[in-house]
C-alpha positions in Angstrom: -29.1 -0.7 93.3 -26.0 -1.4 91.1 -24.9 -5.0 91.7 -22.9 -7.8 89.9 -22.9 -11.6 90.5 -19.6 -13.4 90.5 -17.5 -10.1 90.0 -17.2 -6.4 90.7 -20.1 -4.1 89.7 -19.6 -1.1 87.4 -20.1 1.9 89.7 -18.4 4.7 87.6 -20.2 7.7 86.2 -18.8 10.5 84.0 -20.7 13.6 84.8 -19.7 15.1 81.4 -22.0 12.6 79.6 -25.0 14.9 80.5 -23.3 18.0 78.8 -23.4 20.3 81.9 -21.2 23.0 80.3 -22.4 25.8 77.9 -21.6 24.5 74.4 -22.8 27.8 72.9 -19.7 29.4 74.5 -17.5 26.5 73.4 -16.9 25.5 77.0 -15.0 22.2 77.5 -16.1 19.6 80.2 -13.7 17.4 82.2 -14.6 14.9 85.0 -11.3 14.0 86.7 -13.0 11.2 88.9 -15.9 9.6 87.1 -17.3 7.7 90.0 -20.7 7.7 92.0 -18.8 8.5 95.1 -17.3 11.7 93.5 -20.1 13.9 92.2 -20.0 17.5 91.4 -16.2 17.6 90.7 -16.4 18.2 86.9 -15.0 21.4 85.4 -16.2 23.7 82.6 -13.4 25.7 80.8 -13.9 28.6 78.4 -11.7 28.9 75.2 -9.9 31.8 77.0 -9.1 29.7 80.1 -11.9 30.9 82.4 -13.0 27.8 84.5 -15.6 26.8 87.1 -16.1 23.5 89.0 -19.4 21.7 89.3 -21.3 24.1 87.0 -21.0 25.9 83.7 -19.2 29.3 83.3 -21.8 32.0 83.4 -20.0 34.2 80.8 -16.8 33.6 78.8 -15.1 37.0 78.0 -12.8 36.8 74.9 -10.9 39.7 73.3 -9.7 38.3 69.9 -7.2 41.3 69.6 -5.1 40.0 72.5 -2.9 38.0 70.2 -2.2 40.9 67.7 -3.8 39.1 64.8 -3.5 42.3 62.6 0.3 42.8 62.8 2.4 45.9 63.5 1.0 48.3 60.8 -2.7 47.8 61.5 -5.1 48.5 64.4 -7.2 45.7 65.8 -10.8 46.1 67.2 -13.0 43.4 68.8 -16.5 44.9 68.9 -18.0 42.0 71.1 -15.5 40.7 73.6 -18.2 40.1 76.3 -20.5 38.1 74.3 -17.7 35.6 73.4 -18.5 36.0 69.7 -15.5 34.8 67.7 -14.0 35.8 64.3 -15.6 39.3 64.4 -12.4 41.3 65.1 -11.5 44.0 62.6 -8.1 45.0 61.2 -7.7 48.5 59.8 -4.6 50.0 58.1 -2.9 52.8 60.2 -1.9 54.5 56.9 -5.4 54.4 55.6 -8.1 53.5 58.2 -10.6 53.1 55.4 -8.9 49.9 54.4 -10.4 47.2 56.8 -10.6 43.4 57.0 -12.8 41.2 59.3 -11.2 38.2 60.9 -7.8 38.8 59.4 -5.2 41.4 58.4 -6.2 44.1 55.8 -4.2 44.6 52.6 -2.3 47.9 53.2 0.7 47.5 50.8 1.1 49.1 47.4 4.1 48.5 45.0 4.5 51.7 42.9 6.5 49.8 40.3 3.3 47.9 39.2 2.4 51.0 37.1 5.8 50.8 35.2 6.8 54.4 36.0 10.4 53.8 34.9 9.8 52.5 31.4 12.6 50.3 30.1 14.7 51.1 33.3 14.7 48.8 36.3 12.2 49.9 39.0 12.5 49.1 42.7 10.0 50.0 45.5 11.9 49.4 48.8 8.8 50.1 50.9 5.6 49.0 49.0 3.0 50.6 51.4 0.4 53.3 51.2 2.2 55.4 53.8 5.4 55.4 51.7 4.8 56.9 48.2 7.2 58.2 45.5 10.1 56.3 47.1 10.6 54.0 44.2 13.9 54.2 42.2 14.6 53.9 38.5 18.0 52.5 37.5 19.8 52.7 34.2 21.8 49.7 32.8 25.0 51.7 33.6 24.1 52.1 37.2 22.7 55.7 37.1 19.5 55.9 39.2 16.9 58.4 40.3 14.1 58.3 43.0 10.5 59.0 42.2 10.9 59.0 38.4 13.0 57.9 35.4 16.8 58.5 35.5 18.8 60.3 32.8 21.1 57.6 31.4 23.9 59.4 29.4 27.4 58.0 29.8 30.7 58.1 27.8 32.2 54.7 28.5 35.6 56.1 27.5 35.7 58.2 30.6 36.1 55.1 32.8 38.1 52.9 30.5 41.8 53.2 29.4 42.7 51.5 26.2 46.4 52.0 26.9 49.3 53.6 25.0 49.1 53.8 21.3 45.3 53.3 21.3 42.4 55.7 21.1 39.0 55.1 22.8 35.7 56.0 21.0 32.1 55.7 22.3 29.8 56.2 19.3 26.6 56.1 21.3 27.3 57.8 24.6 24.1 59.8 24.5 21.7 57.0 23.6 22.4 54.9 26.7 24.0 52.1 24.6 26.5 50.2 26.7 29.4 47.9 25.8 29.8 49.5 22.3 33.0 51.6 22.9 36.0 50.8 20.7 39.8 50.7 21.3 41.6 51.6 18.0 45.3 51.3 17.3 46.8 54.7 16.5 49.1 53.3 13.8 46.5 51.1 12.2 42.9 52.2 12.3 41.7 48.8 11.0 42.9 47.2 14.2 40.1 47.7 16.8 38.2 45.8 19.5 34.7 46.5 20.9 33.4 46.3 24.5 36.7 46.9 26.4 38.8 44.2 24.6 42.2 45.8 23.9 43.6 45.0 20.4 47.2 44.0 19.9 48.7 47.0 18.1 52.0 46.0 16.4 54.7 48.6 15.6 58.1 47.0 14.6 60.4 50.0 14.3 63.0 47.9 12.4 60.7 47.6 9.5 61.9 51.0 8.2 65.6 49.9 8.4 66.6 52.7 10.8 70.1 51.2 11.4 71.2 51.1 7.7 72.1 48.2 5.6 75.3 47.2 7.4 74.0 47.1 11.0 71.6 44.6 12.6 68.3 46.1 14.0 66.2 44.6 16.8 63.0 45.9 18.3 62.5 44.2 21.7 59.0 45.5 22.2 56.9 45.8 19.0 53.8 47.2 20.8 52.4 50.4 19.5 53.1 52.2 22.8 56.8 51.5 22.9 58.8 53.8 20.5 62.5 54.4 19.9 63.5 51.3 21.7 65.0 49.6 18.7 68.7 48.5 19.0 71.4 48.9 16.2 74.4 46.5 16.3 77.6 46.8 14.2 78.8 43.9 12.1 81.9 41.9 13.0 84.5 42.5 14.2 82.7 45.4 15.9 79.6 43.4 16.9 79.9 44.6 20.5 79.1 48.2 19.5 75.4 48.8 19.9 73.1 51.9 20.0 69.4 52.3 21.1 67.1 54.4 19.1 69.7 55.3 16.4 72.4 53.8 14.2 75.6 52.7 16.0 79.0 54.2 15.3 81.2 51.4 14.0 85.1 51.9 14.0 87.1 51.7 10.8 89.5 48.8 10.0 89.9 45.7 7.8 87.1 43.1 7.8 86.9 40.2 5.4 83.3 39.1 5.6 84.1 35.8 4.0 85.9 34.7 7.2 82.6 33.7 8.8 81.7 31.5 5.8 78.5 33.4 5.0 77.9 31.5 1.7 77.8 28.0 3.3 78.9 24.7 1.8 79.4 24.1 -1.9 79.7 27.9 -2.6 82.7 30.2 -3.1 82.9 33.5 -1.2 84.7 36.7 -2.3 84.8 40.0 -0.4 85.9 42.8 -2.8 86.2 45.5 -0.1 87.3 44.3 3.3 87.0 47.7 5.0 84.8 47.9 8.1 82.5 50.4 6.5 81.9 48.2 3.5 79.7 45.4 4.7 77.4 42.9 2.9 79.3 43.3 -0.3 80.7 39.8 -0.4 79.8 37.6 -3.4 78.7 34.0 -3.2 79.0 31.8 -6.3 77.9 28.2 -6.9 80.5 25.5 -7.1 78.0 23.1 -8.7 75.4 24.6 -11.1 74.9 28.2 -12.0 74.2 31.2 -9.7 75.8 34.1 -7.8 74.5 36.5 -5.1 75.8 39.6 -3.3 75.6 39.7 0.5 74.3 36.2 1.0 74.2 32.6 -0.3 73.5 32.2 -4.0 70.6 30.2 -5.4 72.3 27.4 -7.4 70.4 26.0 -10.3 71.2 22.9 -12.3 68.8 21.6 -14.9 69.6 17.9 -15.2 67.8 17.7 -18.5 70.6 19.7 -20.2 72.6 16.5 -20.3 69.8 14.7 -22.2 69.4 11.8 -19.7 66.2 10.5 -21.4 67.7 10.1 -24.8 66.0 10.8 -28.1 62.2 10.3 -28.5 61.4 11.3 -24.9 60.9 14.6 -23.2 62.8 15.5 -20.1 61.4 17.6 -17.2 63.4 18.7 -14.2 60.8 20.0 -11.7 63.4 21.2 -9.2 66.4 22.8 -10.7 68.0 23.4 -7.4 71.6 22.1 -7.6 71.2 20.3 -4.3 68.3 18.3 -5.7 69.7 15.6 -8.1 68.1 12.7 -9.7 64.5 14.2 -9.6 64.1 14.7 -13.4 61.3 12.8 -15.2 61.4 11.2 -18.7 58.0 11.3 -20.5 57.1 9.4 -23.7 55.9 11.5 -26.7 52.4 11.1 -28.1 50.9 8.8 -29.3 53.1 6.8 -27.0 52.4 6.8 -23.2 54.6 6.3 -20.2 56.9 8.1 -17.9 59.8 7.3 -15.4 61.5 9.4 -12.7 65.4 9.5 -12.8 65.8 7.3 -15.9 64.4 6.8 -19.4 60.8 5.6 -19.5 59.4 2.4 -21.1 57.1 3.8 -23.8 53.8 2.0 -24.7 51.8 2.7 -27.8 48.3 1.2 -27.8 47.0 1.8 -31.3 43.4 1.3 -30.1 43.5 4.6 -28.2 42.7 6.5 -31.4 39.5 4.3 -32.0 40.8 3.2 -35.5 38.0 0.6 -35.8 35.2 3.0 -35.6 31.7 2.6 -33.9 30.3 -0.8 -33.4 33.6 -2.8 -33.6 36.0 -3.9 -30.9 39.6 -3.0 -31.1 42.5 -5.0 -29.6 46.2 -4.3 -29.8 48.1 -7.5 -28.8 51.5 -5.8 -28.7 51.2 -2.1 -27.7 54.9 -1.2 -28.3 56.3 1.5 -30.7 58.2 -1.2 -32.6 55.0 -3.2 -33.3 52.6 -1.0 -35.3 49.4 -1.8 -37.4 49.0 -5.1 -35.6 45.7 -4.1 -33.9 42.6 -6.1 -34.7 39.0 -4.8 -35.4 36.2 -7.3 -34.5 32.6 -7.1 -35.5 29.7 -8.3 -33.3 29.1 -11.2 -35.7 32.8 -12.4 -35.4 34.2 -10.8 -38.6 37.7 -9.5 -37.9 40.4 -7.4 -39.7 44.0 -6.5 -38.8 45.3 -2.9 -39.0 42.0 -1.6 -40.4 38.2 -1.7 -39.7 36.4 -4.9 -40.6 33.5 -5.1 -43.0 30.6 -6.2 -40.8 27.6 -7.3 -42.9 24.7 -8.1 -40.5 21.2 -9.0 -41.4 19.2 -8.4 -38.2 16.2 -10.3 -39.7 18.2 -13.6 -39.6 17.2 -14.2 -35.9 13.4 -13.7 -36.7 13.1 -10.7 -34.4 9.5 -10.1 -35.6 8.2 -13.5 -34.7 6.7 -16.1 -36.9 6.9 -15.1 -40.6 3.3 -16.1 -40.9 2.2 -13.2 -38.8 4.9 -10.5 -39.6 7.5 -9.7 -42.3 11.0 -8.6 -41.3 13.1 -6.2 -43.5 16.7 -5.0 -42.7 17.5 -2.1 -45.1 21.2 -1.7 -44.2 22.7 -5.1 -43.9 26.0 -4.1 -45.6 26.6 -0.9 -43.7 26.6 -2.5 -40.2 23.8 -0.3 -39.1 22.0 -2.0 -36.2 18.5 -1.7 -34.7 17.0 -0.4 -38.0 15.2 -3.6 -39.0 11.4 -3.3 -39.7 8.5 -5.6 -38.7 5.2 -5.3 -40.7 2.0 -7.2 -40.1 1.1 -9.8 -42.8 -2.6 -9.0 -42.2 -2.0 -5.3 -42.5 1.3 -4.3 -44.1 0.7 -0.6 -43.2 1.3 -1.6 -39.5 5.1 -1.2 -39.2 7.4 -1.2 -36.2 11.2 -0.5 -36.2 13.6 -2.5 -34.0 10.9 -4.8 -32.7 7.7 -6.7 -33.5 4.7 -4.7 -34.7 1.4 -4.8 -32.7 -0.8 -7.0 -35.0 -2.9 -8.7 -32.4 -6.6 -7.9 -31.6 -8.6 -9.5 -28.8 -12.2 -9.7 -30.0 -13.3 -10.3 -26.4 -12.5 -6.6 -25.6 -15.8 -5.7 -27.2 -17.7 -8.0 -24.8 -19.5 -10.0 -27.5 -20.8 -12.7 -25.1 -24.1 -12.5 -23.1 -23.0 -11.3 -19.6 -26.6 -11.7 -18.3 -26.2 -15.5 -18.7 -22.6 -15.3 -17.2 -21.1 -16.4 -20.5 -17.2 -16.2 -20.6 -15.4 -15.0 -23.7 -12.1 -16.4 -25.0 -10.1 -15.3 -28.1 -7.4 -18.0 -28.7 -5.5 -16.3 -31.6 -6.1 -12.5 -30.9 -4.8 -11.4 -34.3 -6.2 -9.1 -37.0 -6.0 -12.0 -39.5 -8.1 -14.2 -37.3 -11.6 -12.7 -36.9 -14.7 -14.3 -35.4 -12.7 -17.1 -33.8 -13.6 -16.1 -30.2 -15.8 -18.5 -28.1 -18.6 -17.8 -25.6 -18.9 -20.4 -22.9 -21.9 -20.8 -20.5 -21.4 -21.8 -16.8 -22.6 -25.3 -17.7 -20.0 -25.6 -20.5 -22.1 -24.8 -23.5 -20.1 -23.0 -26.1 -20.6 -20.9 -29.3 -17.9 -19.6 -31.7 -18.0 -16.1 -33.2 -21.1 -15.0 -31.1 -22.9 -15.5 -27.8 -24.7 -18.7 -26.8 -28.4 -18.2 -27.5 -29.6 -19.8 -24.3 -27.6 -21.4 -21.5 -29.7 -24.1 -19.9 -28.5 -24.7 -16.3 -29.9 -27.3 -13.9 -28.4 -26.3 -10.5 -29.3 -29.8 -9.2 -26.7 -31.4 -11.4 -24.0 -30.8 -8.9 -26.0 -32.4 -6.0 -26.1 -29.2 -3.8 -28.6 -30.9 -1.4 -26.2 -33.8 -0.5 -25.8 -37.4 -1.8 -29.6 -37.8 -2.4 -30.2 -40.2 0.5 -32.0 -37.8 2.7 -33.1 -34.9 0.5 -34.4 -34.3 -3.0 -33.3 -31.4 -5.2 -35.5 -29.4 -7.6 -34.5 -26.6 -10.0 -37.8 -25.0 -11.2 -36.2 -22.7 -13.9 -33.4 -24.6 -15.7 -34.4 -23.1 -19.1 -34.4 -19.5 -17.9 -30.9 -19.7 -16.5 -32.1 -18.3 -13.2 -29.5 -19.2 -10.5 -29.8 -19.8 -6.7 -33.5 -20.9 -7.0 -33.1 -24.6 -6.5 -34.8 -26.2 -3.4 -33.8 -29.1 -1.1 -36.7 -31.1 0.4 -36.3 -33.7 3.3 -37.5 -37.1 2.1 -38.6 -38.1 5.6 -40.5 -34.8 6.0 -41.4 -33.2 2.7 -42.7 -30.1 4.5 -39.1 -29.2 5.4 -37.8 -27.3 2.3 -34.7 -25.0 1.9 -34.0 -22.7 -1.1 -30.4 -22.4 -2.5 -28.9 -24.9 0.0 -29.5 -28.2 1.9 -32.5 -28.4 4.3 -32.1 -29.3 8.0 -33.5 -32.9 8.2 -31.8 -34.3 11.3 -33.6 -35.2 14.6 -32.2 -36.5 17.8 -34.7 -38.9 19.4 -33.0 -38.5 22.7 -34.3 -34.9 23.0 -37.6 -36.3 24.2 -36.0 -38.3 27.1 -37.3 -41.7 26.1 -35.1 -43.6 28.7 -35.8 -44.2 32.4 -33.9 -41.4 34.2 -35.0 -42.8 37.6 -32.8 -45.9 36.9 -29.9 -43.7 35.6 -30.3 -44.9 32.0 -28.4 -42.9 29.3 -29.9 -42.3 25.8 -27.9 -42.3 22.6 -29.2 -41.7 19.0 -26.4 -42.7 16.6 -28.2 -41.6 13.3 -30.2 -38.5 14.4 -32.1 -38.3 11.1 -35.8 -38.3 10.2 -35.5 -41.5 8.1 -33.9 -43.5 11.0 -36.5 -43.7 13.8 -36.5 -45.8 16.9 -32.7 -46.5 16.6 -31.8 -44.8 19.8 -30.4 -46.9 22.8 -31.0 -46.7 26.6 -28.1 -47.9 28.7 -28.3 -48.8 32.5 -25.4 -47.8 34.8 -24.5 -51.5 34.9 -24.3 -51.7 31.1 -27.7 -53.2 30.3 -29.0 -51.7 27.0 -32.3 -51.6 25.1 -33.0 -50.2 21.6 -36.0 -48.0 20.7 -37.2 -47.7 24.3 -36.1 -47.8 28.0 -34.6 -50.8 29.8 -37.5 -52.5 31.7 -35.5 -53.0 34.9 -31.9 -52.2 35.8 -30.8 -54.7 38.6 -28.3 -53.0 40.9 -27.1 -54.4 44.2 -25.5 -51.4 46.0 -23.9 -53.6 48.6 -21.6 -55.1 45.9 -19.2 -52.1 46.3 -18.9 -52.7 50.1 -20.1 -49.2 51.0 -20.3 -50.1 54.8 -16.6 -51.0 55.1 -14.7 -54.2 55.0 -17.6 -56.2 56.7 -15.7 -56.8 59.9 -17.9 -54.4 62.0 -21.0 -53.8 59.9 -23.4 -55.7 57.6 -24.8 -54.2 54.3 -28.3 -54.8 53.0 -29.9 -53.6 49.7 -33.6 -54.2 50.1 -34.5 -53.2 46.5 -31.9 -54.6 44.0 -34.6 -55.6 41.6 -36.4 -52.2 41.5 -33.1 -50.3 40.8 -33.8 -47.9 43.7 -30.5 -46.2 44.6 -29.3 -44.9 47.9 -31.6 -47.3 49.9 -28.9 -49.7 51.2 -28.4 -49.9 55.0 -25.3 -50.5 57.2 -25.9 -52.3 60.6 -23.5 -52.6 63.4 -22.7 -56.3 64.2 -22.1 -55.5 67.9 -25.3 -53.6 68.1 -27.9 -54.4 65.4 -30.1 -51.6 66.6 -27.6 -49.1 65.2 -28.5 -48.8 61.5 -27.5 -46.2 58.9 -29.1 -45.8 55.4 -26.9 -44.9 52.3 -23.7 -44.9 54.3 -21.7 -46.6 57.1 -23.2 -46.6 60.6 -21.5 -45.2 63.7 -20.7 -48.3 65.8 -18.0 -46.8 68.1 -18.8 -45.3 71.5 -16.4 -43.3 73.8 -17.7 -43.8 77.3 -15.8 -40.7 78.4 -18.2 -38.5 76.4 -20.7 -38.7 79.3 -18.1 -37.3 81.8 -18.2 -40.3 84.2 -15.2 -39.1 86.2 -15.2 -36.5 89.0 -14.0 -33.3 87.2 -14.1 -31.3 90.5 -11.2 -33.4 91.6 -9.4 -33.1 88.3 -9.9 -36.7 87.3 -9.1 -37.6 83.6 -11.2 -40.2 81.7 -9.8 -42.6 79.0 -11.8 -45.3 77.1 -9.2 -47.5 75.3 -11.7 -49.6 73.3 -14.4 -47.1 72.4 -16.8 -49.9 71.1 -20.3 -50.9 72.0 -19.2 -54.3 73.1 -16.6 -53.1 75.6 
């Protein structure tokens, strides 16, 4: 009954489409050959692999414990392996069978350290399970540990650390489990110590006590505290090869002039009074230049260059370094009141007489020739230009001369100390009230009468006091918003006509009315449209404009456009209607817009088609027609006609033989 025309029929059939296997046991169906000729070859497979062909498996047996889902330490039980019920296996702890879990391993572990049994010590539970209890360990910071409870952490760190020779180890807190606090202390210097195992450097130079005596040389090759009696004593020349370790050397007798080795150095004389070998370091060094001697070594030679008075009289000489080897470093300093100093030669002294402030306060001092030979030539200058030479000037200044108090008509100026050159003590007193006095500046004599608000604020009057002085009373003015004024008091009544400023416009279209000019009530004027008196606006211009084009007075069917140039109520019937071809009419529509649509050659160049507009007078648009010249029966309205024809469109050639058609002209006439 399965058939297909012009092709093979679909004869396959997948038997699994009818779900022949038991889905409640999660059996999977597979049809290896889904055709009608091969029926009954599908297989049903259980999750555990049990399989049948051509029918469902009667019963899938599944033991979920087969895969050991509980692990090594737990027992697994599947109570319903025959019924193929999944996720019902039970895991129970071997150490505690009462701990169970369905469909997964039970929680059988227990970390004994969770209860902090060790306190501040480190706790470790190597086997955190219920079957292994009291096996946790507690460890001290020093490594001492105990199992099943806290450890006893007492340790003397000095038992395991050696501070070395010449040092003593001390652990002050060995019982309190405090680590890294032991000390290494030098035996010969208890102040030298290091904490936490760092060994101090203990110094013991045995030569410090001169064990070899004064004539022999001592050397301690190892000054550490642990090396004792290793110092070496060496005889002086010519027995310098005689040495002894740990004690003085035995030096042979004989003649020995210590000056032979030139121990005093250059520029000094050497004398050895006793040249026997046992008499050493008794040679005497004396200075060839300067003063100084010394026994057993070079002398310190001093030479004060100032003893020769190199600076001359009138200057002090200072030799900072009296060493004979240091020459030319003395300094010459001028004596007060002169100033100046010079190293290695006499100084050039300067004496500025102004340094002592001989002119006193308020005067300028200038010394044109500050030399000791030119005295009393300084000049004292006053601020007003008065000068004196060699003494203070007499500066007489009248501070009132510059009118510091202002115009004499308002204030009087008095300088009580013009002769004593005392400044900033002049006094200004008010002419209107002499009791008002100010020192070193003008007095405050002004008074602004407007501060008392004497004008009528309710009428918006503005106050102005032009003089603002105590001598000028009642000269303030009160000014109304309209310019009305009164002097010495408020304006009784400010009459304001708000229409005076033409708030409604130029007056061509609107009229202004202020109903309350006498009461000075503001913002109550009205604007009324002249063309329409019913249109009134308070405190501002009214809206009197009207666009006559809003009522569409022009003929839209002819494409006429409306324009109202004035748009006011007083200018009526001044709108214009304009046709698409430019024809216009004022105050009404254009009667007839004549438009010949063929004028724009909408049918083409005219070679193949003719254009005809049947209604040019009626201004009807989109009614022109295009007619094919070759076939007048072909006509198109509002657009070019289709005058071409491809004869191949009708398939005149034999396609069964693969014939191809071509119409070179594609016109109705060919």
